[in-house]
TIPA-849117 format. One line per 8 residues: number of its first residue (from 0); for each residue x negated, y, z of C-alpha. Coordinates in nm, 2 decimals, m for minus. Each point is the difference from the previous one (the first is absolute). Layout:
<rs>
NUM = X Y Z; ...
</rs>
This chain:
<rs>
0 = m0.03 0.02 0.03; m0.25 0.21 0.03; m0.19 m0.04 m0.31; 0.32 0.04 m0.20; 0.09 0.27 0.21; m0.37 0.15 m0.07; m0.01 m0.06 m0.38; 0.37 0.18 m0.05
8 = m0.10 0.27 0.17; m0.30 0.06 m0.15; 0.17 m0.04 m0.35; 0.30 0.22 0.09; m0.17 0.28 0.11; 0.15 0.32 m0.06; 0.32 m0.20 m0.01; 0.29 m0.03 0.26
16 = m0.09 m0.39 0.05; m0.35 0.12 0.14; 0.13 0.09 0.36; 0.21 m0.30 0.01; m0.32 m0.22 m0.10; m0.19 0.22 0.24; 0.25 m0.10 0.30; m0.01 m0.34 m0.08
24 = m0.39 m0.08 m0.03; m0.07 0.27 0.32; 0.26 m0.25 0.20; m0.13 m0.30 m0.17; m0.35 0.06 0.06; 0.05 0.15 0.38; 0.23 m0.38 0.08; m0.29 m0.15 m0.16
32 = m0.26 0.14 0.24; 0.24 m0.06 0.32; m0.02 m0.38 m0.08; m0.34 m0.06 m0.11; m0.13 0.17 0.34; 0.21 m0.28 0.17; m0.12 m0.27 m0.22; m0.38 0.06 0.08
40 = 0.05 0.14 0.38; 0.24 m0.07 0.27; 0.26 0.28 0.04; m0.22 0.16 0.29; m0.29 0.01 m0.27; 0.25 0.15 m0.24; 0.11 0.23 0.25; m0.35 0.14 0.08
48 = m0.05 0.08 m0.40; 0.28 0.19 m0.04; m0.05 0.19 0.37; m0.34 0.11 m0.11; 0.07 0.07 m0.40; 0.31 0.22 0.12; m0.18 0.18 0.29; m0.36 0.03 m0.22
56 = 0.18 0.13 m0.34; 0.27 0.25 0.17; m0.24 0.13 0.26; m0.29 0.09 m0.26; 0.26 0.09 m0.27; 0.14 0.24 0.25; m0.31 0.13 0.11; m0.07 0.13 m0.33
64 = 0.31 0.12 m0.10; m0.11 0.23 0.31; m0.31 0.05 0.02; m0.18 m0.09 m0.34; m0.19 m0.29 0.17; m0.05 m0.27 m0.13; 0.16 0.05 m0.35; m0.01 0.32 m0.05
72 = 0.32 0.24 m0.04; 0.28 m0.12 m0.18; 0.39 m0.01 0.00; 0.21 m0.29 m0.07; 0.28 0.07 m0.24; 0.19 m0.33 0.03; 0.34 m0.02 0.08; 0.17 m0.19 0.30
80 = m0.08 0.04 0.40; m0.31 0.09 0.13; m0.23 0.06 0.31; m0.25 0.29 0.04; 0.00 0.03 m0.36; m0.01 m0.36 m0.07; 0.23 m0.16 m0.22; 0.10 m0.35 0.16
88 = m0.04 m0.18 m0.35; m0.37 0.12 0.01; m0.06 m0.20 0.34; 0.17 m0.27 m0.17; m0.21 m0.02 m0.30; m0.31 0.03 0.22; 0.10 m0.28 0.20; 0.05 m0.20 m0.32
96 = m0.31 0.07 m0.20; m0.22 m0.05 0.30; 0.14 m0.37 0.08; m0.05 m0.08 m0.40; m0.41 0.15 0.01; m0.01 m0.17 0.42; 0.06 m0.31 m0.19; m0.21 0.01 m0.34
104 = m0.29 0.08 0.24; 0.03 m0.27 0.20; 0.00 m0.20 m0.31; m0.30 0.15 m0.19; m0.21 0.03 0.32; 0.12 m0.34 0.20; m0.01 m0.03 0.31; m0.11 m0.39 0.07
112 = m0.35 0.02 m0.01; m0.10 0.29 0.22; 0.29 0.15 0.20; m0.21 0.30 0.18; m0.08 0.11 m0.36; 0.35 m0.01 m0.11; 0.16 0.18 0.28; m0.27 0.30 m0.16
120 = 0.05 m0.09 m0.35; 0.38 m0.08 m0.06; 0.06 0.37 0.10; m0.23 0.18 m0.18; 0.07 m0.20 m0.33; 0.38 0.06 0.08; m0.05 0.36 0.04; m0.19 m0.02 m0.36
128 = 0.33 m0.19 m0.17; 0.23 0.27 0.16; m0.24 0.28 m0.17; 0.03 m0.10 m0.30; 0.37 m0.03 0.01; 0.01 0.36 0.08; m0.23 0.12 m0.24; 0.23 m0.21 m0.24
136 = 0.33 0.16 0.09; m0.06 0.34 0.16; m0.04 0.20 m0.31; 0.30 m0.15 m0.10; 0.21 0.08 0.28; m0.15 0.36 0.02; 0.03 0.12 m0.35; 0.24 m0.24 m0.19
144 = 0.24 m0.05 0.25; m0.02 0.24 0.20; 0.00 m0.16 0.35; m0.25 0.20 0.19; m0.25 0.29 m0.07; m0.32 0.13 0.15; m0.09 0.34 0.18; m0.33 m0.02 m0.21
152 = 0.02 m0.26 m0.28; m0.34 m0.05 m0.15; m0.21 m0.26 m0.21; 0.07 m0.16 m0.38; 0.40 m0.07 0.10; 0.06 0.28 0.26; m0.03 m0.28 0.31; m0.22 0.15 0.26
160 = m0.30 m0.24 0.12; 0.11 0.09 0.34; 0.33 m0.22 m0.09; m0.21 m0.29 m0.10; m0.22 0.06 0.33; 0.37 0.00 0.20; 0.12 m0.31 m0.17; m0.38 m0.19 0.11
168 = 0.04 0.11 0.34; 0.39 m0.10 0.05; m0.09 m0.36 m0.15; m0.30 m0.04 0.16; 0.14 0.09 0.34; 0.28 m0.20 m0.02; m0.17 m0.31 m0.14; m0.26 m0.01 0.27
176 = 0.24 0.01 0.27; 0.21 m0.27 m0.14; m0.33 m0.22 m0.06; m0.10 0.04 0.37; 0.34 m0.18 0.12; 0.16 m0.17 m0.30; m0.18 m0.36 0.00; 0.15 m0.06 0.36
184 = 0.38 0.02 m0.17; m0.07 m0.23 m0.34; 0.17 m0.29 m0.05; m0.14 m0.35 m0.04; 0.06 m0.06 m0.34; m0.18 m0.27 m0.23; m0.28 0.18 m0.20; 0.24 m0.08 m0.36
192 = 0.28 0.13 0.17; m0.19 0.34 0.05; m0.17 0.01 m0.31; 0.35 0.00 m0.18; 0.16 0.27 0.22; m0.34 0.21 m0.06; 0.10 m0.08 m0.40; 0.28 0.24 0.07
200 = m0.15 0.38 0.08; m0.23 m0.09 m0.30; 0.26 0.01 m0.23; 0.19 0.30 0.14; m0.33 0.18 0.00; 0.00 m0.08 m0.40; 0.36 0.07 m0.03; m0.09 0.36 0.16
208 = m0.25 0.07 m0.26; 0.25 m0.15 m0.29; 0.22 0.26 0.10; m0.24 0.29 m0.06; m0.10 m0.17 m0.31; 0.37 0.01 m0.14; 0.14 0.32 0.11; m0.28 0.15 m0.24
216 = 0.23 m0.12 m0.29; 0.28 0.22 0.10; m0.17 0.31 0.13; 0.13 0.22 m0.27; m0.17 0.37 m0.08; 0.04 0.17 0.34; m0.33 0.13 0.17; m0.13 0.13 0.31
224 = m0.14 0.29 0.17; m0.34 m0.04 0.18; m0.19 0.21 0.20; m0.11 0.34 m0.21; 0.29 0.01 m0.21; m0.13 m0.29 m0.20; 0.26 m0.18 m0.22; m0.06 m0.44 m0.02
232 = 0.29 m0.19 m0.21; 0.16 m0.27 0.21; m0.15 m0.26 m0.24; m0.33 0.11 0.09; 0.03 m0.04 0.36; 0.13 m0.36 m0.05; m0.28 m0.07 m0.22; m0.25 0.06 0.26
240 = 0.19 m0.18 0.26; 0.05 m0.26 m0.23; m0.34 m0.06 m0.08; m0.07 0.03 0.41; 0.22 m0.33 0.05; m0.18 m0.20 m0.24; m0.36 0.07 0.22; 0.17 0.01 0.34
248 = 0.33 m0.18 0.06; m0.05 m0.28 m0.29; m0.37 m0.07 0.13; 0.12 m0.07 0.35; 0.29 m0.20 m0.14; m0.30 m0.20 m0.20; m0.22 m0.05 0.27; 0.27 m0.13 0.27
256 = 0.12 m0.25 m0.25; m0.40 m0.10 m0.06; m0.02 m0.02 0.41; 0.30 m0.22 0.04; m0.06 m0.23 m0.28; m0.38 m0.05 0.13; 0.14 m0.05 0.37; 0.22 m0.28 m0.16
264 = m0.26 m0.17 m0.13; m0.19 0.02 0.32
</rs>
């Protein structure tokens, strides 16, 4: 359902069906994350993840809206309920994306041979995976979809470096805190069952990259005004972001898939 809605929404950009498809794939993805956490962790572990993810993401988002740290000053334009200037949908997005990045990092790092190393390495890898998604999506979100705007835009596509620093800091704090406590709540499952469960985030991450690539087919002839009054066509923004998916998100998918195949062989 999620993948079908994702493809439908991407190909239906600008049509009445887009909003319906977005609601379906957003709800389906959120439900997937809830069920997936309970597949890998006992209820206390799933609850710990959700509490940490909500607290860290909301706390640092609200801090940045008020003070400019750590993301820089920006304003959310998304509709719907919010608190301290942060829409609830933004916090939900953090919970979903961070969970996917965490499990991709678990696959890539592996934690059976050196558990002490994995407690440090897994959060770092997960942070970079999450930051790779932000590198892809923020120019589109800010200048094509108009979901937020920056107080001091700069850089090639108007996304300030401070924004990426904020993503790295927020992701690392969340992942490092979870890494210190999560092992006590893992379910005792057979290795084959764990591998099959960890395939799912790989598929979803590939689907998120596919979504950006498909949206480019329906981007239209509009343009965005970036810092200094510079006009950039939507098609150029998408072309840059699509190329970025290949060397960030798709690369992560390829590495994680190879690692899973290696663990099965071992």
